[in-house]
OpenMM code with the backbone's topology and positions (N, CA, C; nanometers):
from openmm import Vec3, app, unit

residues = "MET LYS GLY LEU ILE HIS ILE TYR THR GLY ASP GLY LYS GLY LYS THR THR ALA ALA VAL GLY LEU GLY VAL ARG ALA CYS GLY GLN GLY LEU LYS VAL LEU MET VAL GLN PHE LEU LYS ALA VAL PRO SER GLY GLU VAL SER ALA LEU LYS ALA LEU GLU PRO GLY PHE THR ILE TYR ARG GLY SER SER LEU LYS LYS PHE THR PHE GLU MET ASN ALA GLU GLU LYS ALA ILE THR ALA ALA GLU GLN GLN VAL MET LEU GLU TYR ALA ALA ARG GLU ALA ALA THR GLY ASN TRP ASP MET VAL ILE LEU ASP GLU ALA PHE GLY ALA VAL THR SER GLY MET LEU SER LYS GLU ASN LEU THR ARG PHE VAL GLU ARG LYS PRO VAL ASN MET GLU LEU VAL LEU THR GLY ARG ASN ALA PRO VAL GLU LEU VAL ALA MET ALA ASP TYR VAL SER MET ILE LYS ALA VAL LYS HIS PRO SER ASP LYS GLY THR SER ALA ARG LYS GLY ILE GLU PHE".split()
positions = [
    Vec3(16.7535, -7.6272, -2.7258),
    Vec3(16.8759, -7.5498, -2.7408),
    Vec3(16.9472, -7.5949, -2.8673),
    Vec3(16.9866, -7.4999, -2.9505),
    Vec3(17.0613, -7.5304, -3.0714),
    Vec3(17.2048, -7.5639, -3.0318),
    Vec3(17.2550, -7.6755, -3.0830),
    Vec3(17.3926, -7.7149, -3.0555),
    Vec3(17.4903, -7.6395, -3.1439),
    Vec3(17.5997, -7.5957, -3.0858),
    Vec3(17.7012, -7.5200, -3.1588),
    Vec3(17.8269, -7.6047, -3.1789),
    Vec3(17.9188, -7.5527, -3.2582),
    Vec3(18.0433, -7.6226, -3.2910),
    Vec3(18.1597, -7.5486, -3.2268),
    Vec3(18.2402, -7.6232, -3.1511),
    Vec3(18.3577, -7.5706, -3.0820),
    Vec3(18.4833, -7.6327, -3.1419),
    Vec3(18.5876, -7.5540, -3.1558),
    Vec3(18.7177, -7.6045, -3.1985),
    Vec3(18.8226, -7.5563, -3.0998),
    Vec3(18.9053, -7.6507, -3.0529),
    Vec3(19.0258, -7.6202, -2.9751),
    Vec3(19.1429, -7.6660, -3.0597),
    Vec3(19.2245, -7.5725, -3.1052),
    Vec3(19.3346, -7.6043, -3.1956),
    Vec3(19.4591, -7.5268, -3.1558),
    Vec3(19.5672, -7.5508, -3.2252),
    Vec3(19.6923, -7.4812, -3.1991),
    Vec3(19.8002, -7.5773, -3.1531),
    Vec3(19.9200, -7.5222, -3.1321),
    Vec3(20.0350, -7.6063, -3.0961),
    Vec3(20.0575, -7.6141, -2.9456),
    Vec3(19.9698, -7.5542, -2.8665),
    Vec3(19.9868, -7.5536, -2.7215),
    Vec3(19.9218, -7.6723, -2.6527),
    Vec3(19.9623, -7.6937, -2.5291),
    Vec3(19.9078, -7.7993, -2.4448),
    Vec3(19.7727, -7.7538, -2.3902),
    Vec3(19.6753, -7.8445, -2.3879),
    Vec3(19.5492, -7.8130, -2.3231),
    Vec3(19.4245, -7.8273, -2.4080),
    Vec3(19.4375, -7.8707, -2.5308),
    Vec3(19.3192, -7.8834, -2.6166),
    Vec3(19.2236, -7.9917, -2.5649),
    Vec3(19.2786, -8.1085, -2.5357),
    Vec3(19.1963, -8.2162, -2.4805),
    Vec3(19.1448, -8.1768, -2.3429),
    Vec3(19.2304, -8.1155, -2.2633),
    Vec3(19.1908, -8.0731, -2.1292),
    Vec3(19.0724, -7.9771, -2.1356),
    Vec3(19.0748, -7.8836, -2.2302),
    Vec3(18.9632, -7.7899, -2.2462),
    Vec3(18.8357, -7.8629, -2.2870),
    Vec3(18.8479, -7.9575, -2.3787),
    Vec3(18.7305, -8.0334, -2.4238),
    Vec3(18.6731, -8.1174, -2.3106),
    Vec3(18.7611, -8.1822, -2.2337),
    Vec3(18.7154, -8.2623, -2.1202),
    Vec3(18.6446, -8.1730, -2.0191),
    Vec3(18.7017, -8.0564, -1.9919),
    Vec3(18.6393, -7.9638, -1.8976),
    Vec3(18.5000, -7.9231, -1.9416),
    Vec3(18.4835, -7.8937, -2.0693),
    Vec3(18.3524, -7.8576, -2.1217),
    Vec3(18.2561, -7.9761, -2.1093),
    Vec3(18.3071, -8.0962, -2.1400),
    Vec3(18.2243, -8.2157, -2.1278),
    Vec3(18.1813, -8.2431, -1.9852),
    Vec3(18.2724, -8.2238, -1.8894),
    Vec3(18.2389, -8.2437, -1.7481),
    Vec3(18.1337, -8.1419, -1.7055),
    Vec3(18.1485, -8.0175, -1.7485),
    Vec3(18.0488, -7.9147, -1.7170),
    Vec3(17.9117, -7.9557, -1.7709),
    Vec3(17.9091, -8.0016, -1.8951),
    Vec3(17.7831, -8.0439, -1.9558),
    Vec3(17.7227, -8.1619, -1.8797),
    Vec3(17.8070, -8.2602, -1.8488),
    Vec3(17.7614, -8.3781, -1.7740),
    Vec3(17.7058, -8.3374, -1.6377),
    Vec3(17.7708, -8.2427, -1.5730),
    Vec3(17.7262, -8.1943, -1.4428),
    Vec3(17.5901, -8.1268, -1.4475),
    Vec3(17.5509, -8.0834, -1.5661),
    Vec3(17.4183, -8.0214, -1.5831),
    Vec3(17.3178, -8.1213, -1.6408),
    Vec3(17.3547, -8.2504, -1.6397),
    Vec3(17.2623, -8.3538, -1.6844),
    Vec3(17.2657, -8.3853, -1.8321),
    Vec3(17.3588, -8.3266, -1.9065),
    Vec3(17.3707, -8.3573, -2.0492),
    Vec3(17.4530, -8.4846, -2.0678),
    Vec3(17.4228, -8.5594, -2.1733),
    Vec3(17.4964, -8.6824, -2.2041),
    Vec3(17.6069, -8.6504, -2.3038),
    Vec3(17.7291, -8.6947, -2.2707),
    Vec3(17.8485, -8.6609, -2.3484),
    Vec3(17.9160, -8.7878, -2.3993),
    Vec3(17.9500, -8.7890, -2.5275),
    Vec3(18.0301, -8.8951, -2.5874),
    Vec3(18.1603, -8.8336, -2.6362),
    Vec3(18.2718, -8.8898, -2.5930),
    Vec3(18.4030, -8.8439, -2.6384),
    Vec3(18.4694, -8.9562, -2.7163),
    Vec3(18.4989, -8.9312, -2.8433),
    Vec3(18.5694, -9.0263, -2.9279),
    Vec3(18.7124, -8.9751, -2.9406),
    Vec3(18.8082, -9.0574, -2.8962),
    Vec3(18.9493, -9.0157, -2.8960),
    Vec3(19.0242, -9.0830, -3.0103),
    Vec3(19.0588, -9.0038, -3.1108),
    Vec3(19.1366, -9.0517, -3.2243),
    Vec3(19.2853, -9.0527, -3.1875),
    Vec3(19.3572, -9.1466, -3.2427),
    Vec3(19.5031, -9.1563, -3.2278),
    Vec3(19.5489, -9.1641, -3.0821),
    Vec3(19.4636, -9.2126, -2.9943),
    Vec3(19.5011, -9.2249, -2.8533),
    Vec3(19.4616, -9.3631, -2.8041),
    Vec3(19.5593, -9.4361, -2.7523),
    Vec3(19.5310, -9.5682, -2.6955),
    Vec3(19.6062, -9.5885, -2.5648),
    Vec3(19.7064, -9.5053, -2.5394),
    Vec3(19.7851, -9.5162, -2.4168),
    Vec3(19.6959, -9.4798, -2.2985),
    Vec3(19.7029, -9.5565, -2.1895),
    Vec3(19.6221, -9.5207, -2.0717),
    Vec3(19.6507, -9.3760, -2.0288),
    Vec3(19.5443, -9.3037, -2.0005),
    Vec3(19.5561, -9.1615, -1.9697),
    Vec3(19.4684, -9.1281, -1.8496),
    Vec3(19.5105, -9.0312, -1.7714),
    Vec3(19.4404, -8.9961, -1.6487),
    Vec3(19.2960, -8.9593, -1.6676),
    Vec3(19.2639, -8.8874, -1.7755),
    Vec3(19.1248, -8.8454, -1.7922),
    Vec3(19.0332, -8.9648, -1.8158),
    Vec3(19.0839, -9.0686, -1.8817),
    Vec3(19.0016, -9.1865, -1.9090),
    Vec3(18.9606, -9.2523, -1.7779),
    Vec3(19.0577, -9.2720, -1.6883),
    Vec3(19.0281, -9.3334, -1.5584),
    Vec3(18.9281, -9.2508, -1.4796),
    Vec3(18.9486, -9.1210, -1.4733),
    Vec3(18.8608, -9.0336, -1.3948),
    Vec3(18.7201, -9.0270, -1.4531),
    Vec3(18.7098, -9.0215, -1.5851),
    Vec3(18.5793, -9.0053, -1.6475),
    Vec3(18.4955, -9.1325, -1.6442),
    Vec3(18.5582, -9.2471, -1.6230),
    Vec3(18.4823, -9.3730, -1.6084),
    Vec3(18.3784, -9.3599, -1.4968),
    Vec3(18.4126, -9.2812, -1.3937),
    Vec3(18.3208, -9.2622, -1.2803),
    Vec3(18.1946, -9.1855, -1.3207),
    Vec3(18.1989, -9.1164, -1.4338),
    Vec3(18.0840, -9.0373, -1.4785),
    Vec3(17.9926, -9.1136, -1.5742),
    Vec3(18.0319, -9.2354, -1.6137),
    Vec3(17.9473, -9.3126, -1.7052),
    Vec3(17.8131, -9.3431, -1.6403),
    Vec3(17.7033, -9.3462, -1.7109),
    Vec3(17.6915, -9.3308, -1.8550),
    Vec3(17.6741, -9.1862, -1.9009),
    Vec3(17.6832, -9.0899, -1.8100),
    Vec3(17.6667, -8.9499, -1.8477),
    Vec3(17.7782, -8.8974, -1.9351),
    Vec3(17.8980, -8.9516, -1.9170),
    Vec3(18.0148, -8.9131, -1.9974),
    Vec3(18.0826, -9.0430, -2.0371),
    Vec3(18.0802, -9.0732, -2.1648),
    Vec3(18.1332, -9.1992, -2.2156),
    Vec3(18.2488, -9.1719, -2.3118),
    Vec3(18.3554, -9.2507, -2.2993),
    Vec3(18.4718, -9.2381, -2.3883),
    Vec3(18.4817, -9.3618, -2.4760),
    Vec3(18.5071, -9.3388, -2.6043),
    Vec3(18.5296, -9.4460, -2.7011),
    Vec3(18.6667, -9.4224, -2.7623),
    Vec3(18.7533, -9.5235, -2.7544),
    Vec3(18.8897, -9.5110, -2.8080),
    Vec3(18.9227, -9.6325, -2.8928),
    Vec3(19.0239, -9.6172, -2.9757),
    Vec3(19.0733, -9.7283, -3.0547),
    Vec3(19.1626, -9.8181, -2.9714),
    Vec3(19.2092, -9.9259, -3.0340),
    Vec3(19.2921, -10.0206, -2.9600),
    Vec3(19.4209, -10.0574, -3.0314),
    Vec3(19.4303, -10.0323, -3.1614),
    Vec3(19.5464, -10.0817, -3.2362),
    Vec3(19.6673, -9.9892, -3.2280),
    Vec3(19.6492, -9.8676, -3.1827),
    Vec3(19.7585, -9.7701, -3.1835),
    Vec3(19.8641, -9.8067, -3.0789),
    Vec3(19.9859, -9.8305, -3.1267),
    Vec3(20.0943, -9.8676, -3.0359),
    Vec3(20.2108, -9.7683, -3.0415),
    Vec3(20.2103, -9.6800, -3.1423),
    Vec3(20.3174, -9.5820, -3.1576),
    Vec3(20.2670, -9.4622, -3.2376),
    Vec3(20.3494, -9.3596, -3.2439),
    Vec3(20.3137, -9.2411, -3.3210),
    Vec3(20.3082, -9.2758, -3.4699),
    Vec3(20.2232, -9.2053, -3.5444),
    Vec3(20.2066, -9.2364, -3.6865),
    Vec3(20.3365, -9.2195, -3.7648),
    Vec3(20.4219, -9.1231, -3.7253),
    Vec3(20.5472, -9.1031, -3.7992),
    Vec3(20.6464, -9.2174, -3.7760),
    Vec3(20.6196, -9.3034, -3.6781),
    Vec3(20.7041, -9.4199, -3.6507),
    Vec3(20.6524, -9.5466, -3.7195),
    Vec3(20.5369, -9.5390, -3.7832),
    Vec3(20.4715, -9.6568, -3.8404),
    Vec3(20.5205, -9.6882, -3.9803),
    Vec3(20.5171, -9.8189, -4.0134),
    Vec3(20.5426, -9.8598, -4.1509),
    Vec3(20.4092, -9.8526, -4.2268),
    Vec3(20.4113, -9.8816, -4.3552),
    Vec3(20.2925, -9.8676, -4.4394),
    Vec3(20.1778, -9.9561, -4.3918),
    Vec3(20.2072, -10.0787, -4.3518),
    Vec3(20.1021, -10.1703, -4.3051),
    Vec3(20.0378, -10.1184, -4.1766),
    Vec3(20.1183, -10.0717, -4.0831),
    Vec3(20.0656, -10.0177, -3.9571),
    Vec3(19.9809, -9.8932, -3.9821),
    Vec3(20.0254, -9.8084, -4.0753),
    Vec3(19.9472, -9.6891, -4.1092),
    Vec3(19.8114, -9.7271, -4.1681),
    Vec3(19.8101, -9.8291, -4.2537),
    Vec3(19.6836, -9.8722, -4.3150),
    Vec3(19.5874, -9.9256, -4.2095),
    Vec3(19.6385, -10.0047, -4.1158),
    Vec3(19.5548, -10.0588, -4.0078),
    Vec3(19.5008, -9.9446, -3.9214),
    Vec3(19.5873, -9.8502, -3.8878),
    Vec3(19.5472, -9.7370, -3.8040),
    Vec3(19.4449, -9.6496, -3.8753),
    Vec3(19.4672, -9.6232, -4.0034),
    Vec3(19.3732, -9.5411, -4.0804),
    Vec3(19.2359, -9.6079, -4.0864),
    Vec3(19.2338, -9.7373, -4.1065),
    Vec3(19.1060, -9.8091, -4.1113),
    Vec3(19.0338, -9.7975, -3.9767),
    Vec3(19.1086, -9.8105, -3.8678),
    Vec3(19.0473, -9.7998, -3.7353),
    Vec3(18.9933, -9.6585, -3.7103),
    Vec3(19.0653, -9.5568, -3.7535),
    Vec3(19.0187, -9.4195, -3.7329),
    Vec3(18.8904, -9.3945, -3.8104),
    Vec3(18.8788, -9.4518, -3.9297),
    Vec3(18.7563, -9.4377, -4.0085),
    Vec3(18.6393, -9.5072, -3.9382),
    Vec3(18.6648, -9.6265, -3.8827),
    Vec3(18.5609, -9.6982, -3.8080),
    Vec3(18.5150, -9.6140, -3.6886),
    Vec3(18.6092, -9.5475, -3.6234),
    Vec3(18.5752, -9.4634, -3.5082),
    Vec3(18.4873, -9.3460, -3.5505),
    Vec3(18.5187, -9.2842, -3.6640),
    Vec3(18.4355, -9.1732, -3.7120),
    Vec3(18.2961, -9.2235, -3.7496),
    Vec3(18.2885, -9.3404, -3.8116),
    Vec3(18.1586, -9.3983, -3.8459),
    Vec3(18.0779, -9.4279, -3.7196),
    Vec3(18.1453, -9.4773, -3.6154),
    Vec3(18.0790, -9.5013, -3.4871),
    Vec3(18.0231, -9.3696, -3.4325),
    Vec3(18.1055, -9.2651, -3.4340),
    Vec3(18.0618, -9.1338, -3.3847),
    Vec3(17.9413, -9.0848, -3.4641),
    Vec3(17.9426, -9.1035, -3.5951),
    Vec3(17.8303, -9.0591, -3.6789),
    Vec3(17.7030, -9.1360, -3.6452),
    Vec3(17.7145, -9.2673, -3.6290),
    Vec3(17.5962, -9.3476, -3.5922),
    Vec3(17.5404, -9.3041, -3.4571),
    Vec3(17.6311, -9.2856, -3.3609),
    Vec3(17.5875, -9.2454, -3.2266),
    Vec3(17.5251, -9.1063, -3.2280),
    Vec3(17.5861, -9.0140, -3.3014),
    Vec3(17.5316, -8.8779, -3.3096),
    Vec3(17.3902, -8.8806, -3.3679),
    Vec3(17.3697, -8.9653, -3.4678),
    Vec3(17.2397, -8.9727, -3.5347),
    Vec3(17.1300, -9.0304, -3.4458),
    Vec3(17.1670, -9.1012, -3.3395),
    Vec3(17.0651, -9.1603, -3.2508),
    Vec3(16.9895, -9.0552, -3.1714),
    Vec3(17.0503, -8.9386, -3.1509),
    Vec3(16.9892, -8.8360, -3.0681),
    Vec3(17.0076, -8.8608, -2.9189),
    Vec3(17.0865, -8.9628, -2.8838),
    Vec3(17.1094, -8.9961, -2.7422),
    Vec3(17.2144, -8.9085, -2.6750),
    Vec3(17.2875, -8.8319, -2.7528),
    Vec3(17.3987, -8.7528, -2.6988),
    Vec3(17.3706, -8.6048, -2.7152),
    Vec3(17.3930, -8.5295, -2.6085),
    Vec3(17.3785, -8.3843, -2.6142),
    Vec3(17.5063, -8.3183, -2.6635),
    Vec3(17.6189, -8.3858, -2.6392),
    Vec3(17.7492, -8.3338, -2.6810),
    Vec3(17.8343, -8.4500, -2.7309),
    Vec3(17.8997, -8.4286, -2.8432),
    Vec3(17.9981, -8.5245, -2.8942),
    Vec3(18.1296, -8.4504, -2.9089),
    Vec3(18.2345, -8.5111, -2.8517),
    Vec3(18.3693, -8.4559, -2.8599),
    Vec3(18.4507, -8.5474, -2.9501),
    Vec3(18.5086, -8.4916, -3.0561),
    Vec3(18.5984, -8.5662, -3.1448),
    Vec3(18.7401, -8.5195, -3.1121),
    Vec3(18.7998, -8.5870, -3.0144),
    Vec3(18.9306, -8.5483, -2.9633),
    Vec3(19.0409, -8.5944, -3.0585),
    Vec3(19.1268, -8.5028, -3.0950),
    Vec3(19.2411, -8.5256, -3.1839),
    Vec3(19.1972, -8.5627, -3.3259),
    Vec3(19.0772, -8.5181, -3.3628),
    Vec3(19.0281, -8.5419, -3.4992),
    Vec3(19.1175, -8.4737, -3.6022),
    Vec3(19.1653, -8.3537, -3.5695),
    Vec3(19.2499, -8.2828, -3.6661),
    Vec3(19.3859, -8.3502, -3.6796),
    Vec3(19.4360, -8.4081, -3.5722),
    Vec3(19.5610, -8.4831, -3.5799),
    Vec3(19.5461, -8.6039, -3.6701),
    Vec3(19.4294, -8.6692, -3.6627),
    Vec3(19.4029, -8.7841, -3.7494),
    Vec3(19.3990, -8.7408, -3.8958),
    Vec3(19.3436, -8.6225, -3.9216),
    Vec3(19.3400, -8.5708, -4.0591),
    Vec3(19.4807, -8.5333, -4.1055),
    Vec3(19.5527, -8.4582, -4.0240),
    Vec3(19.6870, -8.4115, -4.0603),
    Vec3(19.7820, -8.5276, -4.0892),
    Vec3(19.7696, -8.6356, -4.0134),
    Vec3(19.8586, -8.7504, -4.0308),
    Vec3(19.8118, -8.8453, -4.1412),
    Vec3(19.7021, -8.8125, -4.2066),
    Vec3(19.6525, -8.8955, -4.3157),
    Vec3(19.5748, -9.0175, -4.2693),
    Vec3(19.5386, -9.0225, -4.1430),
    Vec3(19.4664, -9.1372, -4.0888),
    Vec3(19.3154, -9.1243, -4.1036),
    Vec3(19.2696, -9.0036, -4.1372),
    Vec3(19.1271, -8.9759, -4.1536),
    Vec3(19.1146, -8.8714, -4.2634),
    Vec3(19.0165, -8.8859, -4.3492),
    Vec3(19.0039, -8.7881, -4.4577),
    Vec3(18.9317, -8.6617, -4.4088),
    Vec3(18.9809, -8.5488, -4.4547),
    Vec3(18.9187, -8.4205, -4.4206),
    Vec3(18.7753, -8.4169, -4.4725),
    Vec3(18.7508, -8.4789, -4.5867),
    Vec3(18.6176, -8.4798, -4.6451),
    Vec3(18.5186, -8.5551, -4.5552),
    Vec3(18.5615, -8.6693, -4.5017),
    Vec3(18.4721, -8.7456, -4.4134),
    Vec3(18.4449, -8.6709, -4.2835),
    Vec3(18.5467, -8.6055, -4.2293),
    Vec3(18.5263, -8.5272, -4.1078),
    Vec3(18.4338, -8.4089, -4.1355),
    Vec3(18.4537, -8.3419, -4.2482),
    Vec3(18.3676, -8.2290, -4.2856),
    Vec3(18.2231, -8.2747, -4.3026),
    Vec3(18.2038, -8.3904, -4.3656),
    Vec3(18.0693, -8.4453, -4.3842),
    Vec3(18.0032, -8.4726, -4.2480),
    Vec3(18.0824, -8.5242, -4.1514),
    Vec3(18.0294, -8.5465, -4.0165),
    Vec3(17.9793, -8.4141, -3.9580),
    Vec3(18.0594, -8.3105, -3.9689),
    Vec3(18.0229, -8.1798, -3.9130),
    Vec3(17.8980, -8.1250, -3.9829),
    Vec3(17.8921, -8.1373, -4.1144),
    Vec3(17.7760, -8.0889, -4.1901),
    Vec3(17.6467, -8.1604, -4.1500),
    Vec3(17.6573, -8.2865, -4.1112),
    Vec3(17.5393, -8.3673, -4.0780),
    Vec3(17.5086, -8.3710, -3.9279),
    Vec3(17.5800, -8.2905, -3.8511),
    Vec3(17.5608, -8.2852, -3.7063),
    Vec3(17.4135, -8.2571, -3.6747),
    Vec3(17.3535, -8.3347, -3.5827),
    Vec3(17.2164, -8.3030, -3.5424),
    Vec3(17.2073, -8.1595, -3.4891),
    Vec3(17.0997, -8.0928, -3.5194),
    Vec3(17.0830, -7.9513, -3.4873),
    Vec3(17.1012, -7.9216, -3.3384),
    Vec3(17.0520, -8.0078, -3.2527),
    Vec3(17.0572, -7.9803, -3.1091),
    Vec3(17.1814, -8.0346, -3.0387),
    Vec3(17.2702, -8.0989, -3.1123),
    Vec3(17.3889, -8.1582, -3.0514),
    Vec3(17.5070, -8.0610, -3.0533),
    Vec3(17.5700, -8.0456, -2.9384),
    Vec3(17.6921, -7.9647, -2.9283),
    Vec3(17.8070, -8.0517, -2.9800),
    Vec3(17.8932, -7.9957, -3.0625),
    Vec3(18.0050, -8.0703, -3.1207),
    Vec3(18.1358, -7.9999, -3.0872),
    Vec3(18.2321, -8.0770, -3.0371),
    Vec3(18.3633, -8.0244, -2.9995),
    Vec3(18.4686, -8.1030, -3.0764),
    Vec3(18.5591, -8.0311, -3.1433),
    Vec3(18.6681, -8.0947, -3.2171),
    Vec3(18.8004, -8.0394, -3.1654),
    Vec3(18.9006, -8.1273, -3.1521),
    Vec3(19.0300, -8.0826, -3.1041),
    Vec3(19.1415, -8.1307, -3.1958),
    Vec3(19.2573, -8.0672, -3.1802),
    Vec3(19.3791, -8.1082, -3.2498),
    Vec3(19.4469, -7.9910, -3.3173),
    Vec3(19.5730, -8.0113, -3.3451),
    Vec3(19.6501, -7.9099, -3.4182),
    Vec3(19.5989, -7.8986, -3.5611),
    Vec3(19.6264, -7.7863, -3.6222),
    Vec3(19.6024, -7.7666, -3.7660),
    Vec3(19.4567, -7.7862, -3.8078),
    Vec3(19.3654, -7.7203, -3.7403),
    Vec3(19.2245, -7.7278, -3.7798),
    Vec3(19.2105, -7.6787, -3.9236),
    Vec3(19.1470, -7.7569, -4.0107),
    Vec3(19.1284, -7.7140, -4.1498),
    Vec3(19.0454, -7.5861, -4.1571),
    Vec3(19.0824, -7.4985, -4.2467),
    Vec3(19.0139, -7.3691, -4.2583),
    Vec3(18.8644, -7.3857, -4.2861),
    Vec3(18.8269, -7.4907, -4.3593),
    Vec3(18.6857, -7.5139, -4.3878),
    Vec3(18.6074, -7.5393, -4.2591),
    Vec3(18.6677, -7.6140, -4.1686),
    Vec3(18.5992, -7.6446, -4.0432),
    Vec3(18.6010, -7.5248, -3.9486),
    Vec3(18.7074, -7.4486, -3.9500),
    Vec3(18.7118, -7.3251, -3.8704),
    Vec3(18.5981, -7.2329, -3.9153),
    Vec3(18.5750, -7.2249, -4.0450),
    Vec3(18.4679, -7.1397, -4.0982),
    Vec3(18.3302, -7.1877, -4.0527),
    Vec3(18.3127, -7.3171, -4.0330),
    Vec3(18.1840, -7.3732, -3.9919),
    Vec3(18.1593, -7.3595, -3.8413),
    Vec3(18.2649, -7.3390, -3.7641),
    Vec3(18.2559, -7.3409, -3.6178),
    Vec3(18.1946, -7.2121, -3.5619),
    Vec3(18.1370, -7.2257, -3.4424),
    Vec3(18.0836, -7.1120, -3.3689),
    Vec3(18.1855, -7.0579, -3.2696),
    Vec3(18.2650, -7.1475, -3.2110),
    Vec3(18.3729, -7.1122, -3.1183),
    Vec3(18.5025, -7.1672, -3.1759),
    Vec3(18.6059, -7.0865, -3.1791),
    Vec3(18.7386, -7.1357, -3.2162),
    Vec3(18.8375, -7.0792, -3.1152),
    Vec3(18.9036, -7.1695, -3.0436),
    Vec3(19.0050, -7.1287, -2.9469),
    Vec3(19.1405, -7.1788, -2.9954),
    Vec3(19.2325, -7.0856, -3.0097),
    Vec3(19.3689, -7.1174, -3.0522),
    Vec3(19.4549, -7.1263, -2.9272),
    Vec3(19.5071, -7.2443, -2.9023),
    Vec3(19.5921, -7.2656, -2.7851),
    Vec3(19.7361, -7.2652, -2.8349),
    Vec3(19.8076, -7.1613, -2.7973),
    Vec3(19.9426, -7.1377, -2.8491),
    Vec3(20.0476, -7.1746, -2.7452),
    Vec3(20.1477, -7.2476, -2.7906),
    Vec3(20.2602, -7.2809, -2.7030),
    Vec3(20.3523, -7.1599, -2.6935),
    Vec3(20.3744, -7.1143, -2.5751),
    Vec3(20.4687, -7.0058, -2.5500),
    Vec3(20.5954, -7.0637, -2.4877),
    Vec3(20.5750, -7.1582, -2.3973),
    Vec3(20.6850, -7.2227, -2.3285),
    Vec3(20.6363, -7.3601, -2.2845),
    Vec3(20.7212, -7.4612, -2.2937),
    Vec3(20.6817, -7.5969, -2.2542),
    Vec3(20.8046, -7.6695, -2.2010),
    Vec3(20.7902, -7.7473, -2.0931),
    Vec3(20.9045, -7.8191, -2.0363),
    Vec3(20.9742, -7.9132, -2.1352),
    Vec3(20.9023, -7.9634, -2.2338),
    Vec3(20.9652, -8.0529, -2.3318),
    Vec3(21.0746, -7.9803, -2.4107),
    Vec3(21.0648, -7.8466, -2.4185),
    Vec3(21.1685, -7.7684, -2.4861),
    Vec3(21.3037, -7.7846, -2.4179),
    Vec3(21.3010, -7.8175, -2.2885),
    Vec3(21.4243, -7.8366, -2.2112),
    Vec3(21.4517, -7.9842, -2.1849),
    Vec3(21.3791, -8.0732, -2.2565),
    Vec3(21.4036, -8.2156, -2.2431),
    Vec3(21.3236, -8.2871, -2.1374),
    Vec3(21.2294, -8.2201, -2.0723),
    Vec3(21.1477, -8.2853, -1.9701),
    Vec3(21.0458, -8.3758, -2.0397),
    Vec3(21.0443, -8.5023, -2.0002),
    Vec3(20.9509, -8.6008, -2.0567),
    Vec3(20.8097, -8.5755, -2.0066),
    Vec3(20.7134, -8.6339, -2.0793),
    Vec3(20.5730, -8.6265, -2.0370),
    Vec3(20.5594, -8.6885, -1.8987),
    Vec3(20.4812, -8.6204, -1.8136),
    Vec3(20.4657, -8.6645, -1.6751),
    Vec3(20.3259, -8.7191, -1.6527),
    Vec3(20.3203, -8.8326, -1.5811),
    Vec3(20.1942, -8.8987, -1.5495),
    Vec3(20.1050, -8.8036, -1.4688),
    Vec3(19.9810, -8.7907, -1.5119),
    Vec3(19.8858, -8.7045, -1.4428),
    Vec3(19.8875, -8.5609, -1.4910),
    Vec3(19.9878, -8.5228, -1.5683),
    Vec3(19.9957, -8.3861, -1.6205),
    Vec3(19.9810, -8.3886, -1.7733),
    Vec3(20.0687, -8.4615, -1.8396),
    Vec3(20.0591, -8.4706, -1.9865),
    Vec3(19.9842, -8.5952, -2.0319),
    Vec3(19.9705, -8.6945, -1.9467),
    Vec3(19.8923, -8.8133, -1.9844),
    Vec3(19.8278, -8.8747, -1.8626),
] * unit.nanometer
topology = app.Topology()
chain = topology.addChain("A")
for resn in residues:
    res = topology.addResidue(resn, chain)
    for name in ("N", "CA", "C"):
        topology.addAtom(name, app.Element.getBySymbol(name[0]), res)
């Protein structure tokens, strides 16, 4: 089976949720899934739940992220950017092994938009994707070059969100 490229983008809630759902479906059919989560280190419900699916569904995350990139000073941004690059290199090495049927690069576009990952390096990863590997990328502001390369592009648009009325993120729903 030829692997295709999926993008979940837009300003709405649910991009990661959609990618996780696709990964769970793939895992349920015996496919091996690797999810690399950029810019995410806070404990999250999907991480706990997906641990039960290992080694069929494996998550790789960074560890240095303690706050949003817009709250970081120059030194923290440099450390975070270096870690995001290491994560992309890890994903590239793993993809090249042929051990994964699906690789999900969660919040890859957020890493690019915030300057933590270069668009060129992400584009190179997509260009070098193994032919039979399904690739899923998520995050706001998908670069037009990557949208052009994708087979599926889903725009998740925010119409209404509780945060608009001051409701904080809720455990089990937003994280």
